[in-house]
PDB file of N, CA, C and O in Angstrom:
ATOM      1  N   UNK A   1     158.513  81.859  79.845  1.00  0.00           N
ATOM      2  CA  UNK A   1     158.193  83.072  79.115  1.00  0.00           C
ATOM      3  C   UNK A   1     159.474  83.598  78.481  1.00  0.00           C
ATOM      4  O   UNK A   1     160.488  83.757  79.160  1.00  0.00           O
ATOM      5  N   UNK A   2     159.428  83.859  77.223  1.00  0.00           N
ATOM      6  CA  UNK A   2     160.577  84.448  76.560  1.00  0.00           C
ATOM      7  C   UNK A   2     160.472  85.961  76.629  1.00  0.00           C
ATOM      8  O   UNK A   2     159.398  86.518  76.853  1.00  0.00           O
ATOM      9  N   UNK A   3     161.601  86.607  76.432  1.00  0.00           N
ATOM     10  CA  UNK A   3     161.596  88.070  76.496  1.00  0.00           C
ATOM     11  C   UNK A   3     160.845  88.687  75.322  1.00  0.00           C
ATOM     12  O   UNK A   3     160.496  89.867  75.363  1.00  0.00           O
ATOM     13  N   UNK A   4     160.593  87.908  74.283  1.00  0.00           N
ATOM     14  CA  UNK A   4     159.876  88.427  73.130  1.00  0.00           C
ATOM     15  C   UNK A   4     158.370  88.509  73.364  1.00  0.00           C
ATOM     16  O   UNK A   4     157.666  89.180  72.610  1.00  0.00           O
ATOM     17  N   UNK A   5     157.873  87.845  74.385  1.00  0.00           N
ATOM     18  CA  UNK A   5     156.442  87.921  74.668  1.00  0.00           C
ATOM     19  C   UNK A   5     156.103  89.038  75.657  1.00  0.00           C
ATOM     20  O   UNK A   5     154.925  89.275  75.929  1.00  0.00           O
ATOM     21  N   UNK A   6     157.104  89.725  76.197  1.00  0.00           N
ATOM     22  CA  UNK A   6     156.831  90.776  77.174  1.00  0.00           C
ATOM     23  C   UNK A   6     155.992  91.924  76.619  1.00  0.00           C
ATOM     24  O   UNK A   6     155.129  92.417  77.346  1.00  0.00           O
ATOM     25  N   UNK A   7     156.184  92.385  75.382  1.00  0.00           N
ATOM     26  CA  UNK A   7     155.307  93.461  74.887  1.00  0.00           C
ATOM     27  C   UNK A   7     153.827  93.093  74.902  1.00  0.00           C
ATOM     28  O   UNK A   7     152.984  93.957  75.145  1.00  0.00           O
ATOM     29  N   UNK A   8     153.497  91.839  74.650  1.00  0.00           N
ATOM     30  CA  UNK A   8     152.103  91.409  74.725  1.00  0.00           C
ATOM     31  C   UNK A   8     151.591  91.513  76.165  1.00  0.00           C
ATOM     32  O   UNK A   8     150.479  91.981  76.408  1.00  0.00           O
ATOM     33  N   UNK A   9     152.408  91.076  77.096  1.00  0.00           N
ATOM     34  CA  UNK A   9     152.040  91.148  78.511  1.00  0.00           C
ATOM     35  C   UNK A   9     151.929  92.609  78.946  1.00  0.00           C
ATOM     36  O   UNK A   9     151.008  92.972  79.678  1.00  0.00           O
ATOM     37  N   UNK A  10     152.864  93.442  78.498  1.00  0.00           N
ATOM     38  CA  UNK A  10     152.830  94.865  78.844  1.00  0.00           C
ATOM     39  C   UNK A  10     151.575  95.529  78.291  1.00  0.00           C
ATOM     40  O   UNK A  10     150.976  96.373  78.958  1.00  0.00           O
ATOM     41  N   UNK A  11     151.178  95.161  77.094  1.00  0.00           N
ATOM     42  CA  UNK A  11     149.963  95.733  76.511  1.00  0.00           C
ATOM     43  C   UNK A  11     148.732  95.319  77.315  1.00  0.00           C
ATOM     44  O   UNK A  11     147.867  96.151  77.591  1.00  0.00           O
ATOM     45  N   UNK A  12     148.645  94.049  77.691  1.00  0.00           N
ATOM     46  CA  UNK A  12     147.501  93.578  78.476  1.00  0.00           C
ATOM     47  C   UNK A  12     147.463  94.264  79.840  1.00  0.00           C
ATOM     48  O   UNK A  12     146.400  94.689  80.295  1.00  0.00           O
ATOM     49  N   UNK A  13     148.620  94.373  80.489  1.00  0.00           N
ATOM     50  CA  UNK A  13     148.667  95.055  81.785  1.00  0.00           C
ATOM     51  C   UNK A  13     148.341  96.536  81.638  1.00  0.00           C
ATOM     52  O   UNK A  13     147.671  97.113  82.495  1.00  0.00           O
ATOM     53  N   UNK A  14     148.809  97.150  80.560  1.00  0.00           N
ATOM     54  CA  UNK A  14     148.530  98.558  80.323  1.00  0.00           C
ATOM     55  C   UNK A  14     147.049  98.824  80.138  1.00  0.00           C
ATOM     56  O   UNK A  14     146.526  99.810  80.658  1.00  0.00           O
ATOM     57  N   UNK A  15     146.371  97.965  79.408  1.00  0.00           N
ATOM     58  CA  UNK A  15     144.933  98.134  79.209  1.00  0.00           C
ATOM     59  C   UNK A  15     144.195  97.967  80.536  1.00  0.00           C
ATOM     60  O   UNK A  15     143.278  98.730  80.840  1.00  0.00           O
ATOM     61  N   UNK A  16     144.594  96.968  81.326  1.00  0.00           N
ATOM     62  CA  UNK A  16     143.970  96.759  82.627  1.00  0.00           C
ATOM     63  C   UNK A  16     144.187  97.967  83.543  1.00  0.00           C
ATOM     64  O   UNK A  16     143.245  98.448  84.173  1.00  0.00           O
ATOM     65  N   UNK A  17     145.432  98.456  83.614  1.00  0.00           N
ATOM     66  CA  UNK A  17     145.724  99.598  84.476  1.00  0.00           C
ATOM     67  C   UNK A  17     145.052 100.872  83.962  1.00  0.00           C
ATOM     68  O   UNK A  17     144.713 101.753  84.752  1.00  0.00           O
ATOM     69  N   UNK A  18     144.856 100.977  82.655  1.00  0.00           N
ATOM     70  CA  UNK A  18     144.141 102.133  82.118  1.00  0.00           C
ATOM     71  C   UNK A  18     142.694 102.132  82.610  1.00  0.00           C
ATOM     72  O   UNK A  18     142.156 103.181  82.965  1.00  0.00           O
ATOM     73  N   UNK A  19     142.073 100.967  82.630  1.00  0.00           N
ATOM     74  CA  UNK A  19     140.721 100.874  83.168  1.00  0.00           C
ATOM     75  C   UNK A  19     140.689 101.259  84.639  1.00  0.00           C
ATOM     76  O   UNK A  19     139.782 101.966  85.078  1.00  0.00           O
ATOM     77  N   UNK A  20     141.676 100.798  85.404  1.00  0.00           N
ATOM     78  CA  UNK A  20     141.739 101.123  86.825  1.00  0.00           C
ATOM     79  C   UNK A  20     141.874 102.630  87.023  1.00  0.00           C
ATOM     80  O   UNK A  20     141.175 103.211  87.853  1.00  0.00           O
ATOM     81  N   UNK A  21     142.761 103.260  86.273  1.00  0.00           N
ATOM     82  CA  UNK A  21     143.009 104.689  86.443  1.00  0.00           C
ATOM     83  C   UNK A  21     141.814 105.515  85.966  1.00  0.00           C
ATOM     84  O   UNK A  21     141.439 106.490  86.618  1.00  0.00           O
ATOM     85  N   UNK A  22     141.224 105.144  84.858  1.00  0.00           N
ATOM     86  CA  UNK A  22     140.097 105.921  84.330  1.00  0.00           C
ATOM     87  C   UNK A  22     138.882 105.791  85.247  1.00  0.00           C
ATOM     88  O   UNK A  22     138.240 106.793  85.563  1.00  0.00           O
ATOM     89  N   UNK A  23     138.560 104.580  85.674  1.00  0.00           N
ATOM     90  CA  UNK A  23     137.404 104.393  86.547  1.00  0.00           C
ATOM     91  C   UNK A  23     137.689 104.950  87.941  1.00  0.00           C
ATOM     92  O   UNK A  23     136.824 105.589  88.539  1.00  0.00           O
ATOM     93  N   UNK A  24     138.881 104.715  88.458  1.00  0.00           N
ATOM     94  CA  UNK A  24     139.229 105.216  89.784  1.00  0.00           C
ATOM     95  C   UNK A  24     139.436 106.713  89.828  1.00  0.00           C
ATOM     96  O   UNK A  24     139.365 107.307  90.904  1.00  0.00           O
ATOM     97  N   UNK A  25     139.688 107.336  88.706  1.00  0.00           N
ATOM     98  CA  UNK A  25     139.916 108.770  88.659  1.00  0.00           C
ATOM     99  C   UNK A  25     138.662 109.593  88.493  1.00  0.00           C
ATOM    100  O   UNK A  25     138.720 110.823  88.503  1.00  0.00           O
ATOM    101  N   UNK A  26     137.523 108.930  88.339  1.00  0.00           N
ATOM    102  CA  UNK A  26     136.267 109.662  88.226  1.00  0.00           C
ATOM    103  C   UNK A  26     135.959 110.347  89.549  1.00  0.00           C
ATOM    104  O   UNK A  26     136.223 109.801  90.621  1.00  0.00           O
ATOM    105  N   UNK A  27     135.407 111.529  89.466  1.00  0.00           N
ATOM    106  CA  UNK A  27     135.075 112.286  90.670  1.00  0.00           C
ATOM    107  C   UNK A  27     133.752 111.775  91.214  1.00  0.00           C
ATOM    108  O   UNK A  27     132.734 111.758  90.522  1.00  0.00           O
ATOM    109  N   UNK A  28     133.798 111.359  92.476  1.00  0.00           N
ATOM    110  CA  UNK A  28     132.595 110.853  93.132  1.00  0.00           C
ATOM    111  C   UNK A  28     131.977 111.903  94.026  1.00  0.00           C
ATOM    112  O   UNK A  28     132.112 113.103  93.790  1.00  0.00           O
ATOM    113  N   UNK A  29     131.304 111.437  95.045  1.00  0.00           N
ATOM    114  CA  UNK A  29     130.671 112.347  95.995  1.00  0.00           C
ATOM    115  C   UNK A  29     131.721 113.105  96.789  1.00  0.00           C
ATOM    116  O   UNK A  29     132.757 112.543  97.147  1.00  0.00           O
ATOM    117  N   UNK A  30     131.466 114.356  97.061  1.00  0.00           N
ATOM    118  CA  UNK A  30     132.387 115.157  97.863  1.00  0.00           C
ATOM    119  C   UNK A  30     133.585 115.665  97.096  1.00  0.00           C
ATOM    120  O   UNK A  30     134.583 116.042  97.711  1.00  0.00           O
ATOM    121  N   UNK A  31     133.525 115.691  95.788  1.00  0.00           N
ATOM    122  CA  UNK A  31     134.606 116.215  94.942  1.00  0.00           C
ATOM    123  C   UNK A  31     135.925 115.474  95.139  1.00  0.00           C
ATOM    124  O   UNK A  31     136.989 116.082  95.022  1.00  0.00           O
ATOM    125  N   UNK A  32     135.884 114.185  95.434  1.00  0.00           N
ATOM    126  CA  UNK A  32     137.103 113.383  95.525  1.00  0.00           C
ATOM    127  C   UNK A  32     137.004 112.223  94.534  1.00  0.00           C
ATOM    128  O   UNK A  32     135.914 111.833  94.116  1.00  0.00           O
ATOM    129  N   UNK A  33     138.154 111.689  94.175  1.00  0.00           N
ATOM    130  CA  UNK A  33     138.176 110.578  93.222  1.00  0.00           C
ATOM    131  C   UNK A  33     137.767 109.284  93.924  1.00  0.00           C
ATOM    132  O   UNK A  33     137.807 109.187  95.150  1.00  0.00           O
ATOM    133  N   UNK A  34     137.380 108.307  93.133  1.00  0.00           N
ATOM    134  CA  UNK A  34     136.950 107.028  93.701  1.00  0.00           C
ATOM    135  C   UNK A  34     138.108 106.301  94.372  1.00  0.00           C
ATOM    136  O   UNK A  34     137.918 105.644  95.395  1.00  0.00           O
ATOM    137  N   UNK A  35     139.300 106.413  93.808  1.00  0.00           N
ATOM    138  CA  UNK A  35     140.510 105.861  94.420  1.00  0.00           C
ATOM    139  C   UNK A  35     141.323 106.999  95.019  1.00  0.00           C
ATOM    140  O   UNK A  35     141.241 108.134  94.548  1.00  0.00           O
ATOM    141  N   UNK A  36     142.105 106.710  96.051  1.00  0.00           N
ATOM    142  CA  UNK A  36     142.951 107.770  96.607  1.00  0.00           C
ATOM    143  C   UNK A  36     143.940 108.294  95.564  1.00  0.00           C
ATOM    144  O   UNK A  36     144.355 107.570  94.659  1.00  0.00           O
ATOM    145  N   UNK A  37     144.301 109.551  95.711  1.00  0.00           N
ATOM    146  CA  UNK A  37     145.165 110.208  94.733  1.00  0.00           C
ATOM    147  C   UNK A  37     146.524 109.524  94.611  1.00  0.00           C
ATOM    148  O   UNK A  37     147.042 109.354  93.508  1.00  0.00           O
ATOM    149  N   UNK A  38     147.092 109.137  95.736  1.00  0.00           N
ATOM    150  CA  UNK A  38     148.398 108.472  95.703  1.00  0.00           C
ATOM    151  C   UNK A  38     148.323 107.149  94.956  1.00  0.00           C
ATOM    152  O   UNK A  38     149.260 106.784  94.245  1.00  0.00           O
ATOM    153  N   UNK A  39     147.233 106.437  95.108  1.00  0.00           N
ATOM    154  CA  UNK A  39     147.049 105.176  94.381  1.00  0.00           C
ATOM    155  C   UNK A  39     146.995 105.423  92.881  1.00  0.00           C
ATOM    156  O   UNK A  39     147.606 104.687  92.107  1.00  0.00           O
ATOM    157  N   UNK A  40     146.278 106.440  92.473  1.00  0.00           N
ATOM    158  CA  UNK A  40     146.198 106.766  91.045  1.00  0.00           C
ATOM    159  C   UNK A  40     147.564 107.147  90.484  1.00  0.00           C
ATOM    160  O   UNK A  40     147.911 106.763  89.367  1.00  0.00           O
ATOM    161  N   UNK A  41     148.333 107.899  91.259  1.00  0.00           N
ATOM    162  CA  UNK A  41     149.666 108.300  90.801  1.00  0.00           C
ATOM    163  C   UNK A  41     150.608 107.105  90.697  1.00  0.00           C
ATOM    164  O   UNK A  41     151.362 106.989  89.730  1.00  0.00           O
ATOM    165  N   UNK A  42     150.568 106.218  91.688  1.00  0.00           N
ATOM    166  CA  UNK A  42     151.449 105.042  91.672  1.00  0.00           C
ATOM    167  C   UNK A  42     151.083 104.103  90.530  1.00  0.00           C
ATOM    168  O   UNK A  42     151.966 103.595  89.840  1.00  0.00           O
ATOM    169  N   UNK A  43     149.814 103.873  90.329  1.00  0.00           N
ATOM    170  CA  UNK A  43     149.377 102.990  89.235  1.00  0.00           C
ATOM    171  C   UNK A  43     149.761 103.596  87.888  1.00  0.00           C
ATOM    172  O   UNK A  43     150.224 102.885  86.996  1.00  0.00           O
ATOM    173  N   UNK A  44     149.572 104.896  87.739  1.00  0.00           N
ATOM    174  CA  UNK A  44     149.942 105.557  86.482  1.00  0.00           C
ATOM    175  C   UNK A  44     151.434 105.445  86.215  1.00  0.00           C
ATOM    176  O   UNK A  44     151.851 105.161  85.093  1.00  0.00           O
ATOM    177  N   UNK A  45     152.233 105.668  87.244  1.00  0.00           N
ATOM    178  CA  UNK A  45     153.684 105.602  87.063  1.00  0.00           C
ATOM    179  C   UNK A  45     154.142 104.181  86.764  1.00  0.00           C
ATOM    180  O   UNK A  45     154.962 103.971  85.870  1.00  0.00           O
ATOM    181  N   UNK A  46     153.624 103.207  87.500  1.00  0.00           N
ATOM    182  CA  UNK A  46     153.998 101.814  87.274  1.00  0.00           C
ATOM    183  C   UNK A  46     153.618 101.375  85.864  1.00  0.00           C
ATOM    184  O   UNK A  46     154.418 100.753  85.165  1.00  0.00           O
ATOM    185  N   UNK A  47     152.399 101.700  85.448  1.00  0.00           N
ATOM    186  CA  UNK A  47     151.940 101.312  84.108  1.00  0.00           C
ATOM    187  C   UNK A  47     152.738 102.031  83.026  1.00  0.00           C
ATOM    188  O   UNK A  47     152.995 101.461  81.966  1.00  0.00           O
ATOM    189  N   UNK A  48     153.132 103.283  83.283  1.00  0.00           N
ATOM    190  CA  UNK A  48     153.966 104.013  82.329  1.00  0.00           C
ATOM    191  C   UNK A  48     155.277 103.264  82.088  1.00  0.00           C
ATOM    192  O   UNK A  48     155.682 103.055  80.944  1.00  0.00           O
ATOM    193  N   UNK A  49     155.934 102.863  83.177  1.00  0.00           N
ATOM    194  CA  UNK A  49     157.205 102.163  83.026  1.00  0.00           C
ATOM    195  C   UNK A  49     157.040 100.800  82.369  1.00  0.00           C
ATOM    196  O   UNK A  49     157.878 100.405  81.558  1.00  0.00           O
ATOM    197  N   UNK A  50     155.983 100.079  82.701  1.00  0.00           N
ATOM    198  CA  UNK A  50     155.722  98.786  82.072  1.00  0.00           C
ATOM    199  C   UNK A  50     155.547  98.953  80.563  1.00  0.00           C
ATOM    200  O   UNK A  50     156.110  98.186  79.781  1.00  0.00           O
ATOM    201  N   UNK A  51     154.770  99.949  80.156  1.00  0.00           N
ATOM    202  CA  UNK A  51     154.517 100.157  78.727  1.00  0.00           C
ATOM    203  C   UNK A  51     155.766 100.640  77.993  1.00  0.00           C
ATOM    204  O   UNK A  51     155.996 100.245  76.851  1.00  0.00           O
ATOM    205  N   UNK A  52     156.571 101.482  78.627  1.00  0.00           N
ATOM    206  CA  UNK A  52     157.812 101.942  77.992  1.00  0.00           C
ATOM    207  C   UNK A  52     158.773 100.770  77.800  1.00  0.00           C
ATOM    208  O   UNK A  52     159.392 100.636  76.745  1.00  0.00           O
ATOM    209  N   UNK A  53     158.894  99.928  78.819  1.00  0.00           N
ATOM    210  CA  UNK A  53     159.779  98.766  78.704  1.00  0.00           C
ATOM    211  C   UNK A  53     159.263  97.808  77.631  1.00  0.00           C
ATOM    212  O   UNK A  53     160.049  97.251  76.864  1.00  0.00           O
ATOM    213  N   UNK A  54     157.945  97.617  77.577  1.00  0.00           N
ATOM    214  CA  UNK A  54     157.361  96.759  76.538  1.00  0.00           C
ATOM    215  C   UNK A  54     157.618  97.295  75.142  1.00  0.00           C
ATOM    216  O   UNK A  54     157.927  96.531  74.227  1.00  0.00           O
ATOM    217  N   UNK A  55     157.494  98.607  74.973  1.00  0.00           N
ATOM    218  CA  UNK A  55     157.757  99.208  73.669  1.00  0.00           C
ATOM    219  C   UNK A  55     159.233  99.085  73.301  1.00  0.00           C
ATOM    220  O   UNK A  55     159.567  98.782  72.156  1.00  0.00           O
ATOM    221  N   UNK A  56     160.109  99.320  74.265  1.00  0.00           N
ATOM    222  CA  UNK A  56     161.551  99.213  74.007  1.00  0.00           C
ATOM    223  C   UNK A  56     161.932  97.793  73.597  1.00  0.00           C
ATOM    224  O   UNK A  56     162.660  97.592  72.625  1.00  0.00           O
ATOM    225  N   UNK A  57     161.434  96.810  74.349  1.00  0.00           N
ATOM    226  CA  UNK A  57     161.762  95.420  74.018  1.00  0.00           C
ATOM    227  C   UNK A  57     161.179  95.016  72.664  1.00  0.00           C
ATOM    228  O   UNK A  57     161.781  94.229  71.934  1.00  0.00           O
ATOM    229  N   UNK A  58     160.013  95.554  72.335  1.00  0.00           N
ATOM    230  CA  UNK A  58     159.417  95.263  71.040  1.00  0.00           C
ATOM    231  C   UNK A  58     160.207  95.853  69.888  1.00  0.00           C
ATOM    232  O   UNK A  58     160.393  95.200  68.861  1.00  0.00           O
ATOM    233  N   UNK A  59     160.674  97.082  70.051  1.00  0.00           N
ATOM    234  CA  UNK A  59     161.488  97.716  69.007  1.00  0.00           C
ATOM    235  C   UNK A  59     162.805  96.963  68.840  1.00  0.00           C
ATOM    236  O   UNK A  59     163.277  96.770  67.720  1.00  0.00           O
ATOM    237  N   UNK A  60     163.394  96.540  69.952  1.00  0.00           N
ATOM    238  CA  UNK A  60     164.650  95.760  69.859  1.00  0.00           C
ATOM    239  C   UNK A  60     164.422  94.449  69.100  1.00  0.00           C
ATOM    240  O   UNK A  60     165.271  94.040  68.308  1.00  0.00           O
ATOM    241  N   UNK A  61     163.287  93.791  69.335  1.00  0.00           N
ATOM    242  CA  UNK A  61     163.008  92.539  68.631  1.00  0.00           C
ATOM    243  C   UNK A  61     162.802  92.790  67.139  1.00  0.00           C
ATOM    244  O   UNK A  61     163.276  92.024  66.300  1.00  0.00           O
ATOM    245  N   UNK A  62     162.089  93.869  66.818  1.00  0.00           N
ATOM    246  CA  UNK A  62     161.857  94.192  65.405  1.00  0.00           C
ATOM    247  C   UNK A  62     163.190  94.482  64.708  1.00  0.00           C
ATOM    248  O   UNK A  62     163.400  94.066  63.569  1.00  0.00           O
ATOM    249  N   UNK A  63     164.081  95.190  65.387  1.00  0.00           N
ATOM    250  CA  UNK A  63     165.385  95.482  64.791  1.00  0.00           C
ATOM    251  C   UNK A  63     166.245  94.235  64.659  1.00  0.00           C
ATOM    252  O   UNK A  63     167.022  94.116  63.712  1.00  0.00           O
ATOM    253  N   UNK A  64     166.115  93.305  65.600  1.00  0.00           N
ATOM    254  CA  UNK A  64     166.927  92.094  65.578  1.00  0.00           C
ATOM    255  C   UNK A  64     166.416  91.052  64.587  1.00  0.00           C
ATOM    256  O   UNK A  64     167.193  90.482  63.821  1.00  0.00           O
ATOM    257  N   UNK A  65     165.102  90.803  64.605  1.00  0.00           N
ATOM    258  CA  UNK A  65     164.557  89.687  63.835  1.00  0.00           C
ATOM    259  C   UNK A  65     163.767  90.095  62.596  1.00  0.00           C
ATOM    260  O   UNK A  65     163.420  89.234  61.787  1.00  0.00           O
ATOM    261  N   UNK A  66     163.479  91.351  62.428  1.00  0.00           N
ATOM    262  CA  UNK A  66     162.729  91.786  61.259  1.00  0.00           C
ATOM    263  C   UNK A  66     161.342  92.266  61.618  1.00  0.00           C
ATOM    264  O   UNK A  66     160.864  92.073  62.736  1.00  0.00           O
ATOM    265  N   UNK A  67     160.705  92.895  60.648  1.00  0.00           N
ATOM    266  CA  UNK A  67     159.413  93.535  60.848  1.00  0.00           C
ATOM    267  C   UNK A  67     158.287  92.516  60.876  1.00  0.00           C
ATOM    268  O   UNK A  67     158.240  91.588  60.068  1.00  0.00           O
ATOM    269  N   UNK A  68     157.388  92.712  61.817  1.00  0.00           N
ATOM    270  CA  UNK A  68     156.151  91.945  61.888  1.00  0.00           C
ATOM    271  C   UNK A  68     155.033  92.939  62.176  1.00  0.00           C
ATOM    272  O   UNK A  68     155.131  93.729  63.115  1.00  0.00           O
ATOM    273  N   UNK A  69     153.986  92.907  61.385  1.00  0.00           N
ATOM    274  CA  UNK A  69     152.923  93.905  61.512  1.00  0.00           C
ATOM    275  C   UNK A  69     152.224  93.827  62.867  1.00  0.00           C
ATOM    276  O   UNK A  69     151.943  94.856  63.481  1.00  0.00           O
ATOM    277  N   UNK A  70     151.946  92.625  63.327  1.00  0.00           N
ATOM    278  CA  UNK A  70     151.255  92.470  64.612  1.00  0.00           C
ATOM    279  C   UNK A  70     152.149  92.955  65.746  1.00  0.00           C
ATOM    280  O   UNK A  70     151.684  93.642  66.655  1.00  0.00           O
ATOM    281  N   UNK A  71     153.407  92.605  65.697  1.00  0.00           N
ATOM    282  CA  UNK A  71     154.341  93.011  66.747  1.00  0.00           C
ATOM    283  C   UNK A  71     154.533  94.528  66.734  1.00  0.00           C
ATOM    284  O   UNK A  71     154.648  95.149  67.791  1.00  0.00           O
ATOM    285  N   UNK A  72     154.567  95.116  65.557  1.00  0.00           N
ATOM    286  CA  UNK A  72     154.694  96.574  65.455  1.00  0.00           C
ATOM    287  C   UNK A  72     153.446  97.258  66.014  1.00  0.00           C
ATOM    288  O   UNK A  72     153.550  98.300  66.661  1.00  0.00           O
ATOM    289  N   UNK A  73     152.276  96.683  65.769  1.00  0.00           N
ATOM    290  CA  UNK A  73     151.043  97.238  66.320  1.00  0.00           C
ATOM    291  C   UNK A  73     151.047  97.183  67.847  1.00  0.00           C
ATOM    292  O   UNK A  73     150.593  98.120  68.504  1.00  0.00           O
ATOM    293  N   UNK A  74     151.549  96.105  68.402  1.00  0.00           N
ATOM    294  CA  UNK A  74     151.652  95.984  69.855  1.00  0.00           C
ATOM    295  C   UNK A  74     152.616  97.034  70.396  1.00  0.00           C
ATOM    296  O   UNK A  74     152.341  97.649  71.427  1.00  0.00           O
ATOM    297  N   UNK A  75     153.734  97.247  69.721  1.00  0.00           N
ATOM    298  CA  UNK A  75     154.709  98.248  70.169  1.00  0.00           C
ATOM    299  C   UNK A  75     154.138  99.661  70.108  1.00  0.00           C
ATOM    300  O   UNK A  75     154.336 100.448  71.033  1.00  0.00           O
ATOM    301  N   UNK A  76     153.439  99.983  69.040  1.00  0.00           N
ATOM    302  CA  UNK A  76     152.825 101.303  68.913  1.00  0.00           C
ATOM    303  C   UNK A  76     151.745 101.493  69.977  1.00  0.00           C
ATOM    304  O   UNK A  76     151.604 102.583  70.533  1.00  0.00           O
ATOM    305  N   UNK A  77     150.988 100.440  70.260  1.00  0.00           N
ATOM    306  CA  UNK A  77     149.978 100.520  71.311  1.00  0.00           C
ATOM    307  C   UNK A  77     150.612 100.758  72.678  1.00  0.00           C
ATOM    308  O   UNK A  77     150.079 101.517  73.489  1.00  0.00           O
ATOM    309  N   UNK A  78     151.740 100.116  72.932  1.00  0.00           N
ATOM    310  CA  UNK A  78     152.456 100.345  74.193  1.00  0.00           C
ATOM    311  C   UNK A  78     152.944 101.791  74.292  1.00  0.00           C
ATOM    312  O   UNK A  78     152.875 102.399  75.361  1.00  0.00           O
ATOM    313  N   UNK A  79     153.430 102.332  73.199  1.00  0.00           N
ATOM    314  CA  UNK A  79     153.886 103.727  73.200  1.00  0.00           C
ATOM    315  C   UNK A  79     152.719 104.672  73.462  1.00  0.00           C
ATOM    316  O   UNK A  79     152.845 105.606  74.255  1.00  0.00           O
ATOM    317  N   UNK A  80     151.591 104.441  72.808  1.00  0.00           N
ATOM    318  CA  UNK A  80     150.421 105.290  73.010  1.00  0.00           C
ATOM    319  C   UNK A  80     149.899 105.202  74.442  1.00  0.00           C
ATOM    320  O   UNK A  80     149.512 106.211  75.031  1.00  0.00           O
ATOM    321  N   UNK A  81     149.890 103.995  74.996  1.00  0.00           N
ATOM    322  CA  UNK A  81     149.475 103.852  76.387  1.00  0.00           C
ATOM    323  C   UNK A  81     150.433 104.563  77.327  1.00  0.00           C
ATOM    324  O   UNK A  81     150.003 105.191  78.294  1.00  0.00           O
ATOM    325  N   UNK A  82     151.726 104.468  77.052  1.00  0.00           N
ATOM    326  CA  UNK A  82     152.713 105.140  77.909  1.00  0.00           C
ATOM    327  C   UNK A  82     152.508 106.648  77.878  1.00  0.00           C
ATOM    328  O   UNK A  82     152.590 107.306  78.915  1.00  0.00           O
ATOM    329  N   UNK A  83     152.246 107.195  76.713  1.00  0.00           N
ATOM    330  CA  UNK A  83     151.997 108.639  76.603  1.00  0.00           C
ATOM    331  C   UNK A  83     150.740 109.015  77.376  1.00  0.00           C
ATOM    332  O   UNK A  83     150.715 110.039  78.059  1.00  0.00           O
ATOM    333  N   UNK A  84     149.711 108.206  77.274  1.00  0.00           N
ATOM    334  CA  UNK A  84     148.465 108.497  77.985  1.00  0.00           C
ATOM    335  C   UNK A  84     148.654 108.395  79.498  1.00  0.00           C
ATOM    336  O   UNK A  84     148.116 109.218  80.239  1.00  0.00           O
ATOM    337  N   UNK A  85     149.408 107.397  79.969  1.00  0.00           N
ATOM    338  CA  UNK A  85     149.674 107.286  81.406  1.00  0.00           C
ATOM    339  C   UNK A  85     150.476 108.477  81.902  1.00  0.00           C
ATOM    340  O   UNK A  85     150.253 108.953  83.015  1.00  0.00           O
ATOM    341  N   UNK A  86     151.397 108.958  81.099  1.00  0.00           N
ATOM    342  CA  UNK A  86     152.158 110.147  81.478  1.00  0.00           C
ATOM    343  C   UNK A  86     151.229 111.347  81.610  1.00  0.00           C
ATOM    344  O   UNK A  86     151.326 112.103  82.576  1.00  0.00           O
ATOM    345  N   UNK A  87     150.339 111.524  80.656  1.00  0.00           N
ATOM    346  CA  UNK A  87     149.411 112.663  80.707  1.00  0.00           C
ATOM    347  C   UNK A  87     148.456 112.544  81.896  1.00  0.00           C
ATOM    348  O   UNK A  87     148.167 113.540  82.558  1.00  0.00           O
ATOM    349  N   UNK A  88     147.965 111.333  82.171  1.00  0.00           N
ATOM    350  CA  UNK A  88     147.072 111.155  83.314  1.00  0.00           C
ATOM    351  C   UNK A  88     147.805 111.379  84.631  1.00  0.00           C
ATOM    352  O   UNK A  88     147.252 111.970  85.558  1.00  0.00           O
ATOM    353  N   UNK A  89     149.044 110.911  84.717  1.00  0.00           N
ATOM    354  CA  UNK A  89     149.819 111.133  85.931  1.00  0.00           C
ATOM    355  C   UNK A  89     150.060 112.609  86.187  1.00  0.00           C
ATOM    356  O   UNK A  89     150.007 113.058  87.332  1.00  0.00           O
ATOM    357  N   UNK A  90     150.323 113.358  85.144  1.00  0.00           N
ATOM    358  CA  UNK A  90     150.511 114.799  85.303  1.00  0.00           C
ATOM    359  C   UNK A  90     149.187 115.492  85.646  1.00  0.00           C
ATOM    360  O   UNK A  90     149.173 116.484  86.374  1.00  0.00           O
ATOM    361  N   UNK A  91     148.099 114.976  85.130  1.00  0.00           N
ATOM    362  CA  UNK A  91     146.788 115.566  85.425  1.00  0.00           C
ATOM    363  C   UNK A  91     146.424 115.349  86.896  1.00  0.00           C
ATOM    364  O   UNK A  91     145.847 116.237  87.525  1.00  0.00           O
ATOM    365  N   UNK A  92     146.751 114.189  87.444  1.00  0.00           N
ATOM    366  CA  UNK A  92     146.425 113.902  88.829  1.00  0.00           C
ATOM    367  C   UNK A  92     147.381 114.554  89.823  1.00  0.00           C
ATOM    368  O   UNK A  92     147.061 114.681  91.005  1.00  0.00           O
ATOM    369  N   UNK A  93     148.543 114.963  89.351  1.00  0.00           N
ATOM    370  CA  UNK A  93     149.540 115.531  90.245  1.00  0.00           C
ATOM    371  C   UNK A  93     149.047 116.876  90.800  1.00  0.00           C
ATOM    372  O   UNK A  93     148.698 117.775  90.035  1.00  0.00           O
ATOM    373  N   UNK A  94     149.021 117.006  92.124  1.00  0.00           N
ATOM    374  CA  UNK A  94     148.526 118.270  92.693  1.00  0.00           C
ATOM    375  C   UNK A  94     149.581 119.354  92.546  1.00  0.00           C
ATOM    376  O   UNK A  94     150.738 119.151  92.913  1.00  0.00           O
ATOM    377  N   UNK A  95     149.191 120.493  92.015  1.00  0.00           N
ATOM    378  CA  UNK A  95     150.130 121.610  91.836  1.00  0.00           C
ATOM    379  C   UNK A  95     149.950 122.640  92.896  1.00  0.00           C
ATOM    380  O   UNK A  95     150.655 123.650  92.903  1.00  0.00           O
TER     381      UNK A  95
END
């Protein structure tokens, strides 16, 4: 695996973890989430870092080798997923 393929992997992992967090964060019986709160927070944080690293590596590749529309779309998707994971992590955080 080359370091240039990591944004693709980060995007795939981000989409998978988004499904886990969204489905696991639904409120079930007894006013609790389907997954434990700590699990949702850890998955959100891990996926946030994966997507940020994927976006960073993608931007570095674009700056080094030139613009590619597909690669730029993957980088923007990683950034959007990272922002969403941050918002979900803050939403699940008990205040």
